[in-house]
C-alpha positions in Angstrom: 28.6 30.1 11.4 25.4 28.2 10.4 23.0 30.8 11.4 21.1 28.3 13.4 19.1 29.3 16.5 18.9 26.9 19.4 16.1 27.7 21.9 15.8 25.7 25.1 12.8 23.6 24.0 11.6 25.0 20.7 12.5 23.6 17.2 15.8 24.5 15.7 15.8 26.7 12.7 18.6 27.3 10.2 19.2 30.5 8.2 15.8 32.0 9.3 17.0 35.2 11.0 15.0 37.5 8.7 11.8 35.4 9.1 12.1 35.3 12.9 12.6 39.1 12.8 9.3 39.5 11.0 7.6 37.2 13.5 9.0 39.3 16.3 7.5 42.5 14.7 4.1 40.8 14.5 4.3 39.7 18.2 5.2 43.3 19.2 2.2 44.7 17.3 -0.1 42.2 18.9 1.2 43.1 22.4 0.6 46.8 21.6 -3.0 46.1 20.6 -2.4 46.7 16.9 -2.6 43.1 15.7 -1.8 42.3 12.1 -1.2 39.5 9.7 2.1 37.9 8.6 2.1 35.5 5.7 4.8 32.8 5.3 5.1 31.1 2.0 7.4 28.4 0.7 7.8 25.3 -1.3 7.1 21.8 0.2 9.7 20.9 2.8 11.1 24.4 3.2 10.0 24.6 6.9 6.8 26.6 7.0 5.4 24.4 9.9 8.7 24.5 11.8 8.6 28.3 11.7 5.1 28.4 13.1 6.0 26.0 15.9 9.0 28.1 16.8 6.9 31.3 16.7 4.3 29.7 19.0 7.0 28.6 21.4 8.6 32.0 21.6 5.4 34.1 21.8 5.0 35.6 25.4 1.2 35.4 25.4 -1.3 32.7 24.4 -0.4 31.0 21.1 -2.5 28.5 19.2 -1.5 26.4 16.1 -4.3 25.3 13.8 -3.6 22.9 10.9 -6.0 22.1 8.0 -8.3 19.3 9.1 -8.2 16.0 7.3 -11.9 16.3 6.4 -12.2 19.3 4.0 -15.9 20.2 4.2 -17.6 23.6 4.4 -16.4 25.5 7.5 -14.4 22.5 8.6 -11.2 24.6 9.1 -13.1 27.3 11.0 -14.6 24.7 13.2 -11.1 23.4 14.0 -9.9 26.9 14.7 -12.7 27.6 17.3 -12.3 24.1 18.8 -8.6 25.1 19.5 -9.5 28.5 20.9 -12.7 27.6 22.9 -12.5 26.4 26.5 -15.4 24.0 25.9 -17.0 22.4 22.8 -20.2 24.4 23.4 -18.3 27.7 23.4 -16.7 26.6 20.1 -20.0 25.9 18.5 -21.4 29.3 19.7 -18.3 31.0 18.2 -18.8 29.2 14.9 -22.4 30.3 14.8 -21.3 33.9 15.3 -18.7 33.5 12.6 -21.3 32.4 10.1 -23.6 35.3 11.0 -23.4 38.9 10.1 -20.4 39.7 12.3 -18.2 37.2 10.5 -15.2 35.3 11.8 -13.7 38.3 13.5 -16.7 38.4 15.8 -16.3 34.7 16.6 -12.7 35.1 17.5 -13.4 38.2 19.5 -16.0 36.3 21.6 -13.3 33.8 22.6 -10.2 36.1 22.9 -11.8 38.4 25.5 -8.9 38.8 27.9 -6.2 41.5 28.0 -3.5 39.1 27.0 -2.1 39.2 23.4 -3.0 36.2 21.3 -1.0 34.6 18.4 -3.0 32.4 16.0 -0.8 30.3 13.8 -2.7 29.1 10.8 -0.8 26.3 9.0 -1.3 25.3 5.3 -3.9 28.0 4.4 -4.1 26.5 0.9 -5.6 23.3 2.3 -8.4 25.1 4.2 -11.9 24.9 2.7 -13.1 27.8 0.6 -15.7 29.0 3.1 -13.2 29.2 5.9 -10.6 31.0 3.7 -13.2 33.5 2.6 -14.2 34.2 6.2 -10.6 34.6 7.3 -9.9 37.0 4.5 -12.9 39.1 5.4 -11.8 39.1 9.1 -8.3 40.2 8.2 -9.5 43.0 6.0 -11.8 44.2 8.7 -9.2 44.1 11.5 -6.6 45.5 9.1 -8.7 48.6 8.7 -9.6 48.9 12.4 -6.1 48.5 13.8 -7.4 47.9 17.3 -6.8 44.2 17.9 -4.6 42.2 20.2 -4.7 39.2 17.9 -1.8 38.5 15.6 -2.2 36.1 12.7 0.8 34.1 11.5 -0.3 32.3 8.3 1.6 29.7 6.2 0.7 28.8 2.7 2.3 27.1 -0.3 4.2 29.4 -2.6 1.8 28.8 -5.4 -1.3 29.8 -3.3 -2.7 33.2 -4.1 -2.9 35.1 -0.9 -5.8 37.5 -0.1 -5.3 41.2 -0.2 -4.9 42.4 3.4 -4.1 46.0 4.3 -0.7 46.2 6.1 0.0 42.5 5.9 3.6 41.4 5.6 4.8 38.4 3.5 8.0 36.5 3.9 9.1 33.8 1.5 11.2 30.9 2.7 14.2 29.9 0.6 17.0 27.4 0.5 19.6 27.1 3.1 23.2 28.3 2.8 26.0 25.8 2.6 26.8 26.3 6.3 23.1 26.1 7.3 22.6 22.9 5.3 25.7 21.3 6.9 24.4 22.2 10.4 21.1 20.6 9.6 22.8 17.5 8.3 24.8 17.3 11.6 21.5 17.7 13.5 19.9 14.9 11.4 22.7 12.5 12.3 23.1 12.9 16.1 24.7 9.5 16.7 27.6 9.7 14.2 28.4 12.2 11.5 28.2 10.8 8.0 31.4 10.0 6.2 32.8 13.0 4.4 32.1 11.7 0.8 28.6 10.8 1.9 27.9 14.1 3.4 29.3 16.0 0.5 27.1 14.0 -1.9 24.0 14.5 0.2 24.6 18.2 0.5 25.3 18.5 -3.2 22.2 16.7 -4.3 19.9 18.3 -1.8 21.1 21.8 -3.0 20.1 23.5 0.3 16.5 22.2 0.4 15.9 21.2 4.0 13.0 18.8 3.3 14.8 17.0 0.6 17.9 16.7 2.7 16.0 15.3 5.6 14.0 12.8 3.4 17.3 11.6 1.8 18.9 11.0 5.2 15.9 9.2 6.6 16.0 6.5 4.0 19.7 5.7 4.5 21.0 3.0 6.8 23.8 3.5 9.3 26.3 1.5 7.0 25.4 3.7 4.1 25.9 6.9 6.1 29.3 5.5 7.3 30.3 4.8 3.7 30.7 1.1 4.0 27.7 0.5 1.7 26.9 2.4 -1.5 24.3 5.1 -1.6 21.3 5.0 -4.0 22.0 6.6 -7.4 21.0 9.3 -7.2 20.7 9.8 -3.4 17.8 12.2 -4.1 15.7 9.9 -6.2 12.1 9.5 -7.1 11.2 8.1 -3.7 12.7 11.1 -1.9 11.0 13.6 -4.2 7.6 11.8 -3.9 7.8 12.1 -0.1 8.4 15.8 -0.3 6.4 16.9 -3.4 3.9 14.1 -3.7 1.2 15.9 -1.7 1.4 19.0 -3.9 1.3 17.0 -7.1 -1.6 14.8 -6.1 -3.8 17.9 -5.3 -3.3 19.3 -8.8 -5.7 18.5 -11.6 -4.6 15.7 -13.9 -4.2 18.2 -16.8 -1.9 20.3 -14.7 0.2 17.3 -13.7 0.6 16.3 -17.4 1.7 19.9 -18.3 4.3 19.9 -15.6 5.6 16.6 -16.7 5.8 17.8 -20.4 7.7 20.9 -19.5 10.0 18.8 -17.3 10.8 16.4 -20.2 11.5 19.3 -22.5 13.7 21.0 -19.9 15.8 17.9 -19.2 16.2 17.3 -22.9 17.5 20.8 -23.3 14.8 21.8 -25.7 12.2 23.6 -23.5 9.8 25.7 -25.6 6.2 26.6 -26.0 4.3 28.6 -28.5 0.7 29.4 -29.4 -0.7 28.0 -32.6 -3.5 29.3 -34.8 -6.1 27.5 -32.8 -5.2 29.3 -29.6 -3.5 26.3 -28.0 -0.1 25.8 -26.5 1.9 22.8 -28.0 4.8 21.1 -26.4 7.0 18.5 -28.2 10.3 16.7 -27.8 12.4 16.3 -30.9 13.6 13.0 -32.1 16.6 11.3 -30.6 18.0 11.1 -27.2 15.4 9.4 -25.0 11.7 9.2 -24.8 9.0 11.2 -23.1 6.6 9.8 -20.5 3.2 8.7 -21.5 1.3 11.4 -23.2 4.2 13.9 -23.2 5.4 13.4 -26.8 3.4 15.8 -29.0 1.0 16.6 -26.2 -1.3 19.5 -26.7 -3.1 21.4 -24.0 -5.2 24.6 -23.9 -3.5 27.8 -22.8 -5.7 28.2 -19.8 -4.1 25.5 -17.6 -0.7 26.6 -18.6 -1.4 30.2 -17.7 -2.9 29.1 -14.4 0.4 27.2 -13.6 2.4 30.3 -14.5 0.1 32.6 -12.4 0.3 30.2 -9.5 4.1 30.3 -9.6 4.6 26.6 -10.4 6.1 27.5 -13.7 8.0 30.6 -14.8 7.8 32.2 -18.3 11.2 33.0 -19.7 12.2 35.2 -22.6 10.7 34.1 -25.9 7.7 32.6 -24.3 9.4 29.4 -23.1 8.4 28.1 -19.7 10.4 26.4 -17.0 10.7 25.6 -13.3 11.9 27.9 -10.6 12.2 24.9 -8.4 14.1 22.1 -10.3 13.1 19.5 -7.7 9.4 20.1 -8.6 10.3 19.4 -12.3 12.0 16.2 -11.4 9.1 15.2 -9.1 6.6 15.9 -11.9 8.6 13.8 -14.3 8.9 11.0 -11.9 5.2 10.9 -11.2 4.5 10.7 -15.0 7.0 8.1 -15.9 6.2 5.7 -13.0 3.4 3.4 -14.2 0.6 3.4 -11.7 0.8 0.1 -9.7 -2.4 -0.8 -8.0 -4.3 -3.9 -7.2 -5.4 -5.8 -10.2 -7.4 -8.4 -8.3 -10.5 -9.5 -10.2 -9.7 -7.4 -13.3 -10.5 -9.0 -16.6 -8.3 -9.0 -19.7 -10.3 -8.7 -23.0 -11.6 -12.0 -24.0 -10.8 -13.7 -20.7 -12.8 -14.1 -17.5 -9.8 -14.8 -15.2 -7.8 -12.3 -13.2 -4.6 -11.0 -14.7 -1.4 -12.4 -13.2 1.7 -10.5 -13.8 4.8 -12.5 -13.0 7.6 -10.5 -11.4 10.6 -10.4 -13.8 14.1 -9.8 -12.6 15.7 -6.8 -14.2 18.1 -7.7 -17.0 21.8 -6.9 -16.6 22.8 -3.7 -18.3 25.7 -1.4 -18.5 24.6 0.5 -15.3 22.9 -2.5 -13.6 25.3 -5.4 -13.2 24.2 -8.9 -12.7 23.7 -10.0 -9.1 26.8 -11.4 -7.6 29.2 -10.0 -10.2 32.5 -8.6 -8.9 33.6 -5.0 -9.2 35.6 -4.1 -12.4 37.5 -1.2 -13.7 34.4 0.1 -15.3 32.3 -0.5 -12.2 34.4 0.5 -9.1 33.7 -0.8 -5.6 31.4 1.0 -3.3 34.1 2.9 -1.5 35.4 4.5 -4.6 31.9 5.1 -6.0 31.2 7.5 -3.1 33.8 9.8 -4.4 32.3 10.1 -7.8 30.0 13.0 -8.5 29.0 12.5 -12.1 27.0 9.3 -12.3 24.2 10.4 -10.0 23.5 13.4 -12.2 22.5 11.4 -15.3 18.8 10.8 -16.0 17.8 7.7 -18.0 14.7 8.6 -20.0 14.7 5.7 -22.4 13.2 2.2 -21.9 15.5 -0.6 -20.8 16.8 -3.2 -23.3 14.5 -5.8 -21.8 11.5 -3.7 -22.6 12.7 -2.8 -26.1 13.1 -6.6 -26.8 9.5 -7.3 -26.3 7.1 -7.7 -29.2 4.5 -4.9 -29.8 1.7 -7.3 -28.7 3.5 -8.1 -25.4 4.1 -4.5 -24.7 0.5 -3.6 -25.7 -0.9 -6.1 -23.4 1.3 -5.0 -20.6 0.1 -1.4 -21.1 -3.5 -2.7 -21.2 -3.0 -4.3 -17.8 -1.6 -1.0 -16.4 -4.5 0.9 -17.9 -7.1 -1.4 -16.5 -5.5 -1.2 -13.0 -5.4 2.6 -13.2 -9.0 2.8 -14.5 -10.1 0.7 -11.5 -8.3 2.5 -8.8 -5.8 5.0 -10.0 -5.6 8.4 -11.8 -8.0 8.0 -14.7 -6.0 10.2 -17.1 -3.0 7.9 -16.5 -5.3 5.1 -17.5 -6.3 7.0 -20.6 -2.7 7.4 -21.7 -1.8 3.8 -21.0 -4.9 2.4 -22.8 -4.3 4.6 -25.9 -0.7 3.3 -26.0 -2.0 -0.2 -25.7 -4.4 0.4 -28.6 -1.6 1.6 -30.9 0.6 -1.3 -30.0 -2.2 -3.9 -30.5 -3.7 -2.4 -33.6 -2.0 -4.6 -36.2 -1.9 -8.0 -34.5 -4.8 -7.9 -32.0 -7.5 -5.5 -33.4 -10.3 -6.7 -31.1 -8.2 -5.9 -28.0 -7.1 -2.6 -29.6 -10.8 -1.7 -30.0 -11.5 -2.6 -26.4 -8.6 -0.5 -25.3 -9.8 2.6 -27.2 -13.3 2.3 -25.6 -11.8 1.9 -22.2 -9.6 5.0 -22.8 -12.8 6.9 -23.7 -14.4 5.8 -20.4 -11.4 7.0 -18.5 -11.4 10.4 -20.2 -15.2 10.6 -19.7 -14.7 10.0 -15.9 -12.0 12.7 -16.0 -14.2 15.2 -17.7 -11.8 15.7 -20.7 -13.7 16.1 -24.0 -10.5 16.3 -26.1 -9.2 13.1 -24.6 -12.6 11.4 -25.3 -12.4 12.4 -28.9 -8.8 11.2 -29.2 -9.8 7.8 -28.0 -12.8 7.6 -30.3 -11.1 8.8 -33.4 -8.5 6.9 -35.3 -9.7 3.4 -34.5 -9.9 1.9 -38.0 -10.2 -1.5 -36.4 -13.7 -0.7 -35.1 -16.6 -2.0 -37.1 -20.4 -2.4 -37.1 -22.5 -1.1 -34.2 -19.3 -0.2 -32.3 -18.3 2.1 -35.2 -21.8 3.6 -34.9 -21.3 4.1 -31.2 -17.9 5.8 -31.7 -19.1 8.0 -34.5 -22.3 8.9 -32.7 -20.5 9.8 -29.5 -17.9 11.9 -31.3 -20.7 13.7 -33.1 -22.5 14.4 -29.8 -19.3 15.7 -28.2 -18.8 18.1 -31.1 -22.5 19.2 -31.0 -23.4 17.6 -34.4 -26.6 16.3 -32.9 -28.3 15.1 -36.2 -25.4 12.9 -37.0 -25.3 11.7 -33.4 -29.0 10.8 -33.2 -28.7 8.8 -36.4 -25.7 6.7 -35.4 -26.7 6.3 -31.7 -30.3 5.3 -32.5 -28.9 2.4 -34.5 -26.9 1.3 -31.5 -29.9 1.6 -29.1 -32.2 -0.3 -31.6 -29.7 -3.1 -31.9 -29.0 -3.1 -28.1 -25.3 -3.7 -28.8 -26.0 -6.4 -31.4 -25.5 -9.3 -29.0 -26.0 -10.4 -25.4 -22.4 -9.4 -24.5 -22.8 -7.2 -21.4 -20.1 -4.9 -22.5 -21.9 -4.1 -25.7 -25.2 -3.7 -23.9 -23.6 -1.1 -21.6 -22.5 0.8 -24.6 -26.1 0.7 -26.0 -27.3 2.0 -22.6 -24.8 4.8 -22.7 -26.0 5.7 -26.2 -29.6 5.9 -24.9 -28.5 8.2 -22.1 -26.7 10.5 -24.6 -30.0 10.6 -26.5 -31.9 11.6 -23.3 -34.0 8.4 -23.1 -33.4 7.6 -19.5 -36.1 4.9 -19.3 -34.6 2.9 -22.2 -31.1 3.4 -20.8 -32.2 2.0 -17.4 -33.8 -1.0 -19.1 -30.7 -1.8 -21.2 -28.4 -1.4 -18.3 -30.6 -3.7 -16.2 -30.3 -6.3 -19.0 -26.5 -5.9 -19.0 -26.5 -6.5 -15.3 -28.5 -9.7 -15.7 -26.1 -11.0 -18.4 -23.0 -10.1 -16.3 -24.4 -12.0 -13.3 -25.4 -15.0 -15.5 -21.8 -15.2 -16.9 -20.2 -14.6 -13.5 -18.4 -11.5 -14.8 -17.5 -10.4 -11.3 -15.2 -7.5 -12.4 -17.9 -6.2 -14.7 -20.7 -6.1 -12.1 -19.6 -2.9 -10.4 -19.5 -1.0 -13.7 -22.9 -2.4 -14.8 -24.4 -1.3 -11.4 -22.7 2.1 -11.7 -24.3 2.7 -15.1 -27.7 1.4 -13.9 -27.6 3.7 -10.8 -26.8 6.7 -12.8 -29.6 6.0 -15.3 -32.2 5.6 -12.5 -30.9 8.8 -11.0 -31.4 10.6 -14.3 -34.9 9.2 -14.5 -35.8 10.5 -11.1 -36.3 7.0 -9.6 -34.2 7.7 -6.5 -35.1 4.5 -4.6 -34.0 2.3 -7.5 -30.8 4.4 -7.9 -30.0 3.9 -4.2 -30.5 0.1 -4.4 -28.2 -0.2 -7.5 -25.6 2.1 -6.0 -25.4 0.3 -2.6 -25.0 -3.1 -4.4 -22.5 -1.5 -6.7 -20.5 0.0 -3.8 -20.2 -3.5 -2.2 -19.0 -5.2 -5.3 -16.6 -2.3 -6.2 -15.0 -2.5 -2.8 -14.8 -6.3 -2.9 -13.0 -6.2 -6.3 -10.8 -3.2 -5.5 -12.4 -0.9 -8.0 -12.1 2.3 -5.9 -13.0 4.7 -8.7 -16.3 3.0 -9.3 -16.9 3.1 -5.5 -16.3 6.8 -5.5 -19.0 7.3 -8.2 -21.4 5.1 -6.2 -20.8 7.2 -3.1 -21.6 10.3 -5.2 -24.9 8.8 -6.4 -25.8 7.9 -2.8 -25.0 11.4 -1.7 -27.4 12.8 -4.2 -30.1 10.3 -3.2 -29.5 11.2 0.5 -30.0 14.9 -0.4 -33.4 14.1 -1.8 -34.4 12.2 1.4 -33.1 15.0 3.6 -30.5 13.0 5.4 -27.7 15.6 5.9 -25.3 13.3 7.7 -25.5 10.7 4.9 -24.9 13.4 2.3 -21.8 14.6 4.1 -20.4 11.1 4.6 -21.0 9.8 1.1 -19.7 13.1 -0.5 -16.6 13.0 1.7 -15.9 9.4 0.6 -16.4 10.3 -3.0 -14.2 13.4 -2.9 -11.4 11.6 -1.1 -10.9 9.4 -4.2 -12.1 11.8 -6.9 -9.6 14.5 -6.1 -6.3 12.5 -6.4 -7.6 10.3 -9.2 -9.1 13.1 -11.3 -12.7 11.8 -11.2 -14.4 15.0 -12.4 -17.8 13.3 -12.9 -17.9 11.9 -9.4 -16.6 15.1 -7.9 -19.3 17.1 -9.7 -22.0 14.8 -8.4 -20.7 15.0 -4.8 -20.4 18.8 -4.8 -23.9 19.0 -6.3 -25.2 16.9 -3.4 -23.5 19.1 -0.8 -25.0 22.2 -2.4 -28.4 20.7 -2.3 -28.0 19.9 1.4 -26.7 23.4 2.1 -29.7 24.9 0.3 -32.0 22.7 2.4 -30.5 24.1 5.5 -31.2 27.7 4.3 -27.6 28.4 3.3 -28.6 29.7 -0.1 -25.5 31.9 -0.5 -23.1 29.1 0.5 -24.9 26.7 -1.9 -24.8 29.1 -4.8 -21.1 29.7 -4.3 -20.5 25.9 -4.4 -22.6 25.6 -7.6 -21.0 28.4 -9.5 -17.9 26.3 -10.5 -20.1 23.4 -11.5 -22.0 25.4 -14.1 -19.0 27.3 -15.4 -17.7 26.1 -18.8 -14.1 25.2 -19.3 -11.5 22.9 -17.7 -12.0 24.5 -14.2 -15.8 24.0 -14.3 -17.9 21.0 -13.6 -18.2 17.8 -15.8 -19.1 18.6 -19.3 -22.0 16.1 -19.3 -23.4 17.3 -16.0 -23.0 21.1 -16.3 -26.4 21.7 -17.9 -28.2 19.3 -15.6 -27.0 21.4 -12.6 -28.3 24.7 -14.1 -31.9 24.4 -12.8 -30.5 23.8 -9.3 -28.2 26.8 -9.6 -30.9 29.1 -10.9 -33.2 28.3 -8.0 -30.4 28.7 -5.5 -29.0 31.8 -7.0 -32.4 33.5 -7.0 -32.7 32.7 -3.3 -29.3 34.1 -2.7 -30.0 37.3 -4.6 -27.7 36.5 -7.5 -30.4 37.2 -10.1 -28.1 38.3 -12.9 -26.0 35.1 -12.8 -29.2 33.1 -12.6 -30.6 34.8 -15.7 -27.3 34.2 -17.7 -27.4 30.6 -16.7 -31.1 30.2 -17.7 -30.4 31.8 -21.1 -27.6 29.3 -21.8 -29.9 26.5 -20.5 -32.6 27.6 -22.9 -30.2 27.1 -25.8 -29.3 23.6 -24.6 -32.9 22.6 -23.9 -33.8 23.5 -27.5 -31.4 20.8 -28.7 -33.8 18.2 -27.3 -31.2 16.0 -25.6 -33.1 15.8 -22.3 -36.8 15.2 -22.1 -37.3 17.1 -18.8 -35.3 20.2 -19.9 -38.2 22.2 -21.3 -40.2 21.8 -18.2 -37.3 22.7 -15.9 -36.6 25.7 -18.2 -40.2 26.9 -17.6 -39.7 26.5 -13.9 -36.5 28.6 -14.1 -38.3 31.3 -16.0 -41.1 31.3 -13.4 -38.5 31.8 -10.6 -37.0 34.7 -12.5 -40.2 36.4 -13.7 -42.2 39.0 -11.8 -45.9 39.3 -11.0 -48.4 37.1 -12.8 -45.8 36.1 -15.4 -44.4 33.7 -12.8 -47.8 32.0 -12.5 -48.0 31.6 -16.3 -44.5 29.9 -16.4 -45.3 27.7 -13.4 -48.5 26.4 -15.1 -46.5 25.9 -18.3 -43.9 24.0 -16.5 -46.5 21.6 -15.0 -48.0 21.1 -18.4 -44.6 20.2 -19.9 -43.9 17.8 -17.0 -47.0 15.8 -17.8 -45.3 14.6 -21.1 -41.7 13.9 -19.8 -42.5 11.3 -17.2 -40.3 12.5 -14.3 -42.8 12.6 -11.4 -40.2 13.9 -8.9 -39.4 17.0 -10.9 -43.1 17.6 -11.5 -43.7 17.5 -7.7 -40.8 20.0 -7.2 -42.5 22.3 -9.7 -45.9 21.9 -8.0 -44.3 22.7 -4.6 -42.6 25.8 -6.0 -45.9 26.8 -7.6 -47.9 26.3 -4.4 -45.4 28.3 -2.4 -45.7 31.1 -4.9 -49.5 31.1 -4.6 -49.4 31.1 -0.8 -47.0 34.0 -0.8 -49.4 35.8 -3.2 -52.1 35.4 -0.5 -54.0 32.7 -2.5 -54.1 29.8 0.0 -57.1 28.1 -1.5 -55.4 27.9 -5.0 -52.1 26.8 -3.3 -53.6 23.7 -1.6 -54.2 21.6 -4.7 -50.6 21.8 -6.1 -49.1 21.4 -2.6 -51.2 18.2 -1.9 -50.2 16.7 -5.2 -46.6 17.4 -4.5 -46.8 15.9 -1.0 -48.3 12.7 -2.3 -45.4 12.3 -4.8 -42.7 13.1 -2.2 -44.2 10.6 0.2 -44.3 7.9 -2.5 -40.7 8.6 -3.3 -39.7 8.5 0.4 -38.3 12.0 0.0 -38.9 13.0 3.6 -37.1 16.3 3.4 -39.3 17.5 0.5 -42.4 15.9 2.0 -41.9 17.8 5.3 -41.5 21.1 3.4 -44.7 20.4 1.5 -46.5 19.7 4.8 -45.3 22.9 6.3 -46.5 24.9 3.3 -49.9 23.1 3.5 -50.2 24.0 7.2 -49.4 27.6 6.4 -52.3 27.7 4.0 -54.6 26.3 6.7 -55.0 22.9 5.0 -54.5 19.5 6.5 -51.0 18.2 5.9 -51.3 14.7 7.2 -48.1 15.0 9.1 -47.4 14.8 12.8 -47.7 18.0 14.8 -45.0 19.3 17.2 -46.9 18.4 20.3 -43.8 19.2 22.5 -44.1 22.9 21.7 -46.4 25.2 23.7 -49.9 25.1 22.3 -50.2 28.9 22.1 -47.5 29.0 19.4 -48.8 28.7 15.8 -47.1 26.0 13.5 -45.2 28.8 11.7 -44.0 30.2 15.0 -42.9 26.7 16.2 -40.8 26.2 13.0 -39.2 29.6 13.3 -38.4 29.1 16.9 -36.7 25.8 16.3 -34.6 27.2 13.4 -33.5 30.2 15.4 -32.7 28.0 18.3 -30.4 26.0 16.0 -28.4 29.1 15.2 -30.1 30.3 12.0 -30.2 34.0 11.2 -33.4 35.7 10.1 -32.2 35.7 6.5 -31.5 32.0 6.7 -34.9 31.3 8.2 -36.5 33.4 5.5 -34.7 31.4 2.7 -35.6 28.2 4.4 -39.3 28.9 4.7 -39.8 31.0 1.6 -40.7 34.1 3.7 -39.4 37.6 3.8 -37.0 38.6 6.6 -39.5 41.1 7.8 -42.2 38.4 8.2 -39.7 36.3 10.1 -38.9 39.2 12.4 -42.7 39.7 13.0 -43.2 36.0 13.9 -40.1 36.0 16.1 -41.4 39.0 18.1 -44.7 37.1 18.6 -42.7 34.1 19.9 -40.8 36.2 22.4 -44.1 37.7 23.6 -45.9 34.4 24.0 -42.9 32.7 25.7 -42.1 35.6 27.9 -38.5 36.0 26.8 -36.5 39.0 25.5 -33.9 37.7 23.1 -33.1 34.8 20.8 -30.3 33.5 23.0 -32.9 32.2 25.4 -34.6 30.0 22.8 -32.1 27.0 22.7 -32.8 26.3 26.4 -36.5 26.4 25.9 -36.4 24.2 22.8 -34.3 21.7 24.7 -36.9 21.7 27.4 -39.6 20.9 24.9 -37.7 17.9 23.6 -36.9 16.7 27.1 -40.6 16.9 28.1 -41.4 14.9 25.0 -38.9 12.2 25.8 -40.2 12.0 29.4 -43.7 11.6 28.0 -42.6 8.4 26.3 -41.5 9.6 22.9 -45.0 9.8 21.5 -43.9 12.8 19.3 -42.2 11.5 16.2 -41.2 14.7 14.4 -38.9 17.0 16.3 -39.0 19.9 13.9 -39.1 20.8 10.2 -36.7 18.8 8.2 -35.1 21.1 5.6 -35.7 20.0 2.1 -32.9 19.8 -0.4 -34.3 22.3 -2.9 -32.0 22.0 -5.8 -31.6 19.4 -8.5 
């Protein structure tokens, strides 16, 4: 008996009787009006989605299946949920607005599930849903779990390593492996035309070990002759390709440090010497003893902090055994992690430059050399290498793992192997996982150190760049240290950057100042880029931009096509730091075009992140979302922590501009948090002023004060010219009474000496808003007018419109177009509030957006109702649509449809 169930039309399941019983109990509770939540967890390929499909098929009422959307933005999964439930798109949008309001997601679902019929909502891959939607779901489940009066049943699948929310009364089932009879029945179902030959079937079942996804992937890649036994199977049948198909998605979503840890534990386990122990420095060290094979790149003697390891253990990806050793509960995961580490990343190397050359790197394909287990093509079977038919009966060979390099690789000289690693590292740095590039480039530096010291030096600096993009301070230091072949200004750069990373700022300033003064020592654009980077570390953004512009000119003059995207990337970032957003956008757009043309996808991701930040300044919400999405699509799988931090920062600024202060603060919290799970180490302090302003607006004053105190320590180091002015602005936002006025004036005074006009205008806007709210409109007009002029000069339309609205609120002339479509008996403040409320904003969101109190918003809203002759806010969208329709019929003379929310946080 296989335990398989065979419904008329639904998917077939094997050995899932207990899970189906739990689903039946959930269905019965939903039909009785008691609802409930059932969680289904399992490893990749164990059939979570199939169980949800079967449950939806068997459910007697209305059943809906909702998967995680491809675009993972704020509320994207909740939007997909309501789109599935709602009869029309408009109804889905209304439900989403309700879900984001005070009633939460439960109210949005209740608005759509209004009938008497029971409803089953099947939520697939909860671990892939965005954080906002997951939090809203958890709150809804906790609310309905306590109420117990609900005809909605929730069947939720998640990866086994995902930490499920605490829900009262929720049941959890964990999928496991199939029994021998169940696996055999699945194999017969996978081969409907003809059953596989008995030796083939036994070997597939043996290697798949009851894992349904692995078995299905292994069968799919075999041809009919291989299944029939007339051609040999791959050795092993469950090889790296099969495991990548099943486990690749899970591994790609993990941070690079976690993937390296998994690979290290896998190597130790396969070698039979798994072990881990804490040393005196509070780290966990892994090592593989001598003899018997080699570890993948970075595994030998690798050291990692205890926090990522404990996170993997807590998530269930690793299990701690007696004596402190760690291992895998799922051996297939260990093999997949090892395979992903030992496979060199192969990407496009078009237009990449080898050190000292300006031509692309050509890698001729070499045929594998004959070896003991890989006979020469065309050779006949022998006694040591039986024919295919007899090979199927063997069960030992496919269990052996070869961890050592082939004889052909061992025969190469160190220089040849070093240059091969250099090519792999360059390819990964351009468009692959950056920490893989770091490991390959460090190996190249070691192999080239004796015979090619210049190339070894270049490899070390490139490894540092990879580690910097990945946000790994220890890896940066490893690349900078130990390079005895580095001399002159390059030695100063390495020593100065090492000193800066270890907070020895006096030593760093001395060494890096020599690099900046010498501007690299030559007109080589690579050396100029290092001098520009040194200026950025010293906080001199104007000099950094000038040097990077010079490097760009030299790269163009020398036709260094592959170096252009990197030069434009550095120039765009320097202009961004200097507050010259228009120039940053120009450099980033050109850099994006050249990066895409040369296949440098990691550089393109960084340019998208810069463009997202620029769009947040201009108030272009759609551009922010698009560029941030494009940046995060690459940053996640490739471990680009710097690009990901910039993109998340841009999204938070856009959310703050829409009045979603709580949502923006939640997004910014990880970016200002120290440690490997926080933002990029070089950007963390730059984000703090944004976080303080957003956290104050969201009512998280204690966290804002803690961040401001840490920022004060950093500002005192003098590594950023604008830090003291922004610190004064943070203190003004956190102070009370007239103390705020003192700190605002102090911030303006400090801005006058740091040269960042945009940040000065932001401070003036905040100061003018504070004065207006203190009922001092005459005093507020001067700062607000100065801020408006600067914003208009910078083409920051979102900020400019906010400054205009504040000026209008003081009774001053703003110079902006008025909303002529609105009824004339509404004041400008009432018009803005009416439009925001018609767009779905709550009173609190309107208050955050316009810097008012919720009570003031309510007062104005009542005046709007009275003057328009309506009774509730649900009537406002139709009236506002009527205003806009009347404006279009009048010939489009009105050019501003409503207040454009500013992005209020850099």
